[in-house]
A tleap script that builds the chain and sets N, CA, C and O, in Angstrom:
source leaprc.protein.ff14SB
mol = sequence {
  NMET LEU SER GLU ILE ARG GLN LYS ALA ILE
  VAL LYS PRO GLY GLY VAL VAL GLU ILE SER
  SER PRO GLU LEU PRO LEU GLY ALA THR VAL
  GLU VAL ILE VAL LEU LEU GLU SER PRO PRO
  LYS LYS PRO GLU GLN SER LEU THR SER PHE
  ILE GLY THR ALA ARG GLY ASN PHE ALA THR
  PRO GLN GLU VAL ASP ARG PHE ILE ARG ASN
  GLU ARG ASP THR TRP GLU CSER
}
set mol.1.N position { -39.908 -2.434 77.730 }
set mol.1.CA position { -39.593 -1.158 77.124 }
set mol.1.C position { -39.290 -0.144 78.228 }
set mol.1.O position { -39.988 -0.079 79.240 }
set mol.2.N position { -38.240 0.640 78.013 }
set mol.2.CA position { -37.860 1.653 78.990 }
set mol.2.C position { -38.545 2.972 78.674 }
set mol.2.O position { -38.665 3.359 77.512 }
set mol.3.N position { -38.992 3.655 79.713 }
set mol.3.CA position { -39.489 5.013 79.547 }
set mol.3.C position { -38.677 5.915 80.471 }
set mol.3.O position { -38.079 5.453 81.443 }
set mol.4.N position { -38.666 7.173 80.161 }
set mol.4.CA position { -37.791 8.095 80.889 }
set mol.4.C position { -38.608 9.204 81.529 }
set mol.4.O position { -39.545 9.738 80.936 }
set mol.5.N position { -38.229 9.533 82.748 }
set mol.5.CA position { -38.765 10.704 83.439 }
set mol.5.C position { -37.567 11.559 83.799 }
set mol.5.O position { -36.687 11.124 84.541 }
set mol.6.N position { -37.533 12.766 83.279 }
set mol.6.CA position { -36.400 13.649 83.535 }
set mol.6.C position { -36.878 14.805 84.401 }
set mol.6.O position { -37.803 15.529 84.034 }
set mol.7.N position { -36.229 14.971 85.568 }
set mol.7.CA position { -36.589 16.042 86.499 }
set mol.7.C position { -35.324 16.663 87.059 }
set mol.7.O position { -34.281 16.015 87.148 }
set mol.8.N position { -35.433 17.922 87.432 }
set mol.8.CA position { -34.350 18.561 88.182 }
set mol.8.C position { -34.777 18.557 89.640 }
set mol.8.O position { -35.957 18.725 89.949 }
set mol.9.N position { -33.821 18.365 90.530 }
set mol.9.CA position { -34.123 18.322 91.959 }
set mol.9.C position { -33.038 19.059 92.718 }
set mol.9.O position { -31.928 19.245 92.220 }
set mol.10.N position { -33.369 19.470 93.912 }
set mol.10.CA position { -32.417 20.127 94.797 }
set mol.10.C position { -32.032 19.142 95.885 }
set mol.10.O position { -32.891 18.494 96.483 }
set mol.11.N position { -30.738 19.033 96.135 }
set mol.11.CA position { -30.252 18.114 97.167 }
set mol.11.C position { -30.604 18.692 98.530 }
set mol.11.O position { -30.289 19.842 98.834 }
set mol.12.N position { -31.251 17.885 99.332 }
set mol.12.CA position { -31.675 18.287 100.677 }
set mol.12.C position { -30.593 17.892 101.678 }
set mol.12.O position { -29.661 17.166 101.331 }
set mol.13.N position { -30.710 18.361 102.909 }
set mol.13.CA position { -29.720 18.008 103.929 }
set mol.13.C position { -29.513 16.491 104.005 }
set mol.13.O position { -30.457 15.707 103.912 }
set mol.14.N position { -28.264 16.116 104.176 }
set mol.14.CA position { -27.923 14.696 104.256 }
set mol.14.C position { -27.769 14.059 102.883 }
set mol.14.O position { -27.662 12.837 102.781 }
set mol.15.N position { -27.756 14.876 101.812 }
set mol.15.CA position { -27.597 14.340 100.466 }
set mol.15.C position { -28.840 13.666 99.920 }
set mol.15.O position { -28.743 12.810 99.041 }
set mol.16.N position { -30.004 14.037 100.425 }
set mol.16.CA position { -31.254 13.412 100.001 }
set mol.16.C position { -31.787 14.088 98.738 }
set mol.16.O position { -31.889 15.313 98.668 }
set mol.17.N position { -32.125 13.264 97.742 }
set mol.17.CA position { -32.760 13.748 96.521 }
set mol.17.C position { -34.121 13.078 96.430 }
set mol.17.O position { -34.221 11.856 96.536 }
set mol.18.N position { -35.166 13.866 96.237 }
set mol.18.CA position { -36.512 13.321 96.204 }
set mol.18.C position { -37.097 13.492 94.800 }
set mol.18.O position { -37.043 14.574 94.216 }
set mol.19.N position { -37.660 12.392 94.270 }
set mol.19.CA position { -38.304 12.417 92.964 }
set mol.19.C position { -39.747 11.972 93.154 }
set mol.19.O position { -40.031 10.965 93.803 }
set mol.20.N position { -40.644 12.749 92.572 }
set mol.20.CA position { -42.055 12.421 92.687 }
set mol.20.C position { -42.702 12.602 91.323 }
set mol.20.O position { -42.542 13.645 90.688 }
set mol.21.N position { -43.440 11.579 90.868 }
set mol.21.CA position { -44.114 11.667 89.582 }
set mol.21.C position { -45.306 10.723 89.562 }
set mol.21.O position { -45.193 9.583 90.014 }
set mol.22.N position { -46.444 11.174 89.049 }
set mol.22.CA position { -47.603 10.288 88.955 }
set mol.22.C position { -47.381 9.157 87.944 }
set mol.22.O position { -48.127 8.178 87.933 }
set mol.23.N position { -46.354 9.296 87.094 }
set mol.23.CA position { -46.045 8.258 86.110 }
set mol.23.C position { -45.350 7.048 86.735 }
set mol.23.O position { -45.222 6.010 86.086 }
set mol.24.N position { -44.901 7.169 87.984 }
set mol.24.CA position { -44.209 6.066 88.646 }
set mol.24.C position { -45.247 5.153 89.307 }
set mol.24.O position { -45.909 5.557 90.263 }
set mol.25.N position { -45.388 3.921 88.798 }
set mol.25.CA position { -46.381 3.012 89.390 }
set mol.25.C position { -45.886 2.444 90.719 }
set mol.25.O position { -44.694 2.189 90.892 }
set mol.26.N position { -46.789 2.255 91.628 }
set mol.26.CA position { -46.488 1.709 92.936 }
set mol.26.C position { -45.843 0.335 92.793 }
set mol.26.O position { -46.358 -0.526 92.080 }
set mol.27.N position { -44.708 0.131 93.475 }
set mol.27.CA position { -44.041 -1.161 93.482 }
set mol.27.C position { -43.139 -1.418 92.283 }
set mol.27.O position { -42.530 -2.485 92.202 }
set mol.28.N position { -43.033 -0.478 91.351 }
set mol.28.CA position { -42.189 -0.682 90.169 }
set mol.28.C position { -40.713 -0.604 90.550 }
set mol.28.O position { -40.342 0.120 91.474 }
set mol.29.N position { -39.888 -1.339 89.846 }
set mol.29.CA position { -38.441 -1.270 90.019 }
set mol.29.C position { -37.916 -0.224 89.036 }
set mol.29.O position { -38.224 -0.268 87.845 }
set mol.30.N position { -37.121 0.715 89.549 }
set mol.30.CA position { -36.593 1.786 88.710 }
set mol.30.C position { -35.083 1.903 88.902 }
set mol.30.O position { -34.539 1.461 89.914 }
set mol.31.N position { -34.425 2.492 87.936 }
set mol.31.CA position { -33.000 2.796 88.038 }
set mol.31.C position { -32.880 4.315 88.055 }
set mol.31.O position { -33.448 5.003 87.206 }
set mol.32.N position { -32.137 4.829 89.029 }
set mol.32.CA position { -31.976 6.274 89.181 }
set mol.32.C position { -30.526 6.632 88.880 }
set mol.32.O position { -29.603 6.049 89.449 }
set mol.33.N position { -30.335 7.595 87.980 }
set mol.33.CA position { -29.002 8.109 87.654 }
set mol.33.C position { -28.999 9.583 88.010 }
set mol.33.O position { -29.860 10.335 87.555 }
set mol.34.N position { -28.034 10.003 88.822 }
set mol.34.CA position { -27.945 11.395 89.251 }
set mol.34.C position { -26.773 12.045 88.533 }
set mol.34.O position { -25.638 11.581 88.642 }
set mol.35.N position { -27.048 13.124 87.793 }
set mol.35.CA position { -26.012 13.895 87.115 }
set mol.35.C position { -25.876 15.222 87.853 }
set mol.35.O position { -26.818 16.011 87.915 }
set mol.36.N position { -24.696 15.453 88.406 }
set mol.36.CA position { -24.462 16.657 89.193 }
set mol.36.C position { -23.980 17.775 88.285 }
set mol.36.O position { -22.958 17.638 87.613 }
set mol.37.N position { -24.719 18.892 88.262 }
set mol.37.CA position { -24.301 20.054 87.482 }
set mol.37.C position { -23.189 20.766 88.228 }
set mol.37.O position { -23.339 21.099 89.403 }
set mol.38.N position { -22.074 21.002 87.550 }
set mol.38.CA position { -20.976 21.703 88.199 }
set mol.38.C position { -20.989 23.170 87.761 }
set mol.38.O position { -21.268 23.475 86.602 }
set mol.39.N position { -20.686 24.069 88.693 }
set mol.39.CA position { -20.655 25.494 88.348 }
set mol.39.C position { -19.462 25.789 87.455 }
set mol.39.O position { -18.481 25.046 87.487 }
set mol.40.N position { -19.516 26.850 86.659 }
set mol.40.CA position { -18.360 27.204 85.836 }
set mol.40.C position { -17.148 27.484 86.715 }
set mol.40.O position { -17.283 28.050 87.799 }
set mol.41.N position { -15.973 27.093 86.255 }
set mol.41.CA position { -14.761 27.234 87.064 }
set mol.41.C position { -14.314 28.677 87.186 }
set mol.41.O position { -13.866 29.102 88.251 }
set mol.42.N position { -14.430 29.434 86.107 }
set mol.42.CA position { -14.032 30.832 86.144 }
set mol.42.C position { -15.154 31.670 85.558 }
set mol.42.O position { -15.802 31.264 84.594 }
set mol.43.N position { -15.384 32.836 86.138 }
set mol.43.CA position { -16.364 33.700 85.513 }
set mol.43.C position { -15.848 34.156 84.152 }
set mol.43.O position { -14.651 34.382 83.970 }
set mol.44.N position { -16.769 34.287 83.206 }
set mol.44.CA position { -16.365 34.717 81.880 }
set mol.44.C position { -15.942 36.178 81.920 }
set mol.44.O position { -16.557 37.000 82.600 }
set mol.45.N position { -14.869 36.489 81.170 }
set mol.45.CA position { -14.382 37.853 81.107 }
set mol.45.C position { -14.632 38.407 79.711 }
set mol.45.O position { -14.588 37.675 78.722 }
set mol.46.N position { -14.891 39.692 79.645 }
set mol.46.CA position { -15.075 40.313 78.347 }
set mol.46.C position { -13.714 40.489 77.685 }
set mol.46.O position { -12.688 40.539 78.364 }
set mol.47.N position { -13.710 40.581 76.378 }
set mol.47.CA position { -12.452 40.754 75.652 }
set mol.47.C position { -11.769 42.068 76.022 }
set mol.47.O position { -10.541 42.147 76.017 }
set mol.48.N position { -12.540 43.083 76.338 }
set mol.48.CA position { -11.923 44.366 76.684 }
set mol.48.C position { -11.158 44.305 78.001 }
set mol.48.O position { -10.317 45.167 78.257 }
set mol.49.N position { -11.425 43.322 78.830 }
set mol.49.CA position { -10.685 43.203 80.088 }
set mol.49.C position { -9.242 42.770 79.859 }
set mol.49.O position { -8.416 42.869 80.766 }
set mol.50.N position { -8.928 42.288 78.649 }
set mol.50.CA position { -7.569 41.847 78.344 }
set mol.50.C position { -6.695 42.960 77.772 }
set mol.50.O position { -5.494 42.765 77.584 }
set mol.51.N position { -7.281 44.124 77.492 }
set mol.51.CA position { -6.510 45.218 76.896 }
set mol.51.C position { -5.393 45.638 77.842 }
set mol.51.O position { -5.625 45.946 79.011 }
set mol.52.N position { -4.187 45.643 77.311 }
set mol.52.CA position { -3.033 46.092 78.074 }
set mol.52.C position { -2.465 45.080 79.042 }
set mol.52.O position { -1.550 45.415 79.795 }
set mol.53.N position { -2.965 43.858 79.058 }
set mol.53.CA position { -2.473 42.895 80.042 }
set mol.53.C position { -1.358 41.999 79.512 }
set mol.53.O position { -0.598 41.437 80.301 }
set mol.54.N position { -1.245 41.857 78.202 }
set mol.54.CA position { -0.217 40.979 77.644 }
set mol.54.C position { 1.114 41.718 77.529 }
set mol.54.O position { 1.156 42.946 77.465 }
set mol.55.N position { 2.185 40.956 77.505 }
set mol.55.CA position { 3.523 41.531 77.405 }
set mol.55.C position { 3.639 42.303 76.084 }
set mol.55.O position { 3.292 41.786 75.022 }
set mol.56.N position { 4.124 43.527 76.162 }
set mol.56.CA position { 4.296 44.340 74.963 }
set mol.56.C position { 3.073 45.148 74.595 }
set mol.56.O position { 3.126 45.933 73.648 }
set mol.57.N position { 1.982 44.988 75.304 }
set mol.57.CA position { 0.779 45.780 75.051 }
set mol.57.C position { 0.733 46.952 76.015 }
set mol.57.O position { 1.376 46.937 77.064 }
set mol.58.N position { -0.027 47.954 75.650 }
set mol.58.CA position { -0.113 49.161 76.459 }
set mol.58.C position { -1.560 49.404 76.864 }
set mol.58.O position { -2.482 49.229 76.067 }
set mol.59.N position { -1.741 49.807 78.107 }
set mol.59.CA position { -3.090 50.030 78.631 }
set mol.59.C position { -3.625 51.405 78.261 }
set mol.59.O position { -4.835 51.591 78.136 }
set mol.60.N position { -2.727 52.369 78.086 }
set mol.60.CA position { -3.174 53.736 77.784 }
set mol.60.C position { -2.345 54.321 76.648 }
set mol.60.O position { -1.233 53.860 76.390 }
set mol.61.N position { -2.876 55.331 75.968 }
set mol.61.CA position { -2.090 56.012 74.927 }
set mol.61.C position { -0.836 56.678 75.499 }
set mol.61.O position { 0.176 56.782 74.806 }
set mol.62.N position { -0.891 57.123 76.740 }
set mol.62.CA position { 0.277 57.754 77.359 }
set mol.62.C position { 1.433 56.761 77.491 }
set mol.62.O position { 2.591 57.136 77.309 }
set mol.63.N position { 1.130 55.505 77.805 }
set mol.63.CA position { 2.176 54.490 77.895 }
set mol.63.C position { 2.832 54.261 76.540 }
set mol.63.O position { 4.046 54.075 76.461 }
set mol.64.N position { 2.042 54.273 75.483 }
set mol.64.CA position { 2.579 54.105 74.128 }
set mol.64.C position { 3.508 55.259 73.799 }
set mol.64.O position { 4.620 55.052 73.312 }
set mol.65.N position { 3.051 56.473 74.066 }
set mol.65.CA position { 3.854 57.659 73.781 }
set mol.65.C position { 5.169 57.623 74.546 }
set mol.65.O position { 6.220 57.925 73.982 }
set mol.66.N position { 5.125 57.257 75.820 }
set mol.66.CA position { 6.332 57.171 76.649 }
set mol.66.C position { 7.302 56.138 76.070 }
set mol.66.O position { 8.506 56.385 76.000 }
set mol.67.N position { 6.780 54.986 75.659 }
set mol.67.CA position { 7.622 53.933 75.084 }
set mol.67.C position { 8.301 54.421 73.797 }
set mol.67.O position { 9.500 54.220 73.607 }
set mol.68.N position { 7.517 55.068 72.913 }
set mol.68.CA position { 8.075 55.546 71.642 }
set mol.68.C position { 9.143 56.605 71.890 }
set mol.68.O position { 10.185 56.594 71.235 }
set mol.69.N position { 8.899 57.511 72.821 }
set mol.69.CA position { 9.902 58.543 73.136 }
set mol.69.C position { 11.189 57.908 73.657 }
set mol.69.O position { 12.283 58.326 73.276 }
set mol.70.N position { 11.072 56.913 74.515 }
set mol.70.CA position { 12.266 56.231 75.028 }
set mol.70.C position { 13.023 55.531 73.910 }
set mol.70.O position { 14.253 55.555 73.888 }
set mol.71.N position { 12.304 54.910 72.984 }
set mol.71.CA position { 12.959 54.246 71.852 }
set mol.71.C position { 13.693 55.257 70.984 }
set mol.71.O position { 14.824 55.010 70.566 }
set mol.72.N position { 13.056 56.401 70.706 }
set mol.72.CA position { 13.699 57.442 69.892 }
set mol.72.C position { 14.963 57.969 70.582 }
set mol.72.O position { 15.972 58.251 69.936 }
set mol.73.N position { 14.880 58.092 71.897 }
set mol.73.CA position { 16.070 58.588 72.636 }
set mol.73.C position { 17.226 57.625 72.500 }
set mol.73.O position { 18.373 58.066 72.424 }
set mol.74.N position { 16.976 56.321 72.464 }
set mol.74.CA position { 18.078 55.363 72.328 }
set mol.74.C position { 18.676 55.407 70.920 }
set mol.74.O position { 19.858 55.108 70.753 }
set mol.75.N position { 17.894 55.771 69.908 }
set mol.75.CA position { 18.412 55.854 68.539 }
set mol.75.C position { 19.344 57.045 68.366 }
set mol.75.O position { 20.328 56.970 67.629 }
set mol.76.N position { 19.030 58.156 69.052 }
set mol.76.CA position { 19.779 59.396 68.899 }
set mol.76.C position { 21.076 59.389 69.702 }
set mol.76.O position { 21.939 60.236 69.472 }
set mol.77.N position { 21.229 58.474 70.615 }
set mol.77.CA position { 22.428 58.448 71.464 }
set mol.77.C position { 23.616 57.900 70.735 }
set mol.77.O position { 24.703 57.811 71.306 }
savepdb mol mol.pdb
quit
């Protein structure tokens, strides 16, 4: 029957990982599987950070007003 011991460890210099548990009997044969946690690739951004960044969007009310005035000027010409 298999039993499991789950621990987190810090990799020491030279890639050494040390596991210590009183549940491990002296002379026992064990299988060790190392799962490496990877850091997130990009920091999460808030939704408000996207305001005004897409094509056709405006970052400020002044930009909207300027755009509308320019459009009106093209209609009157």
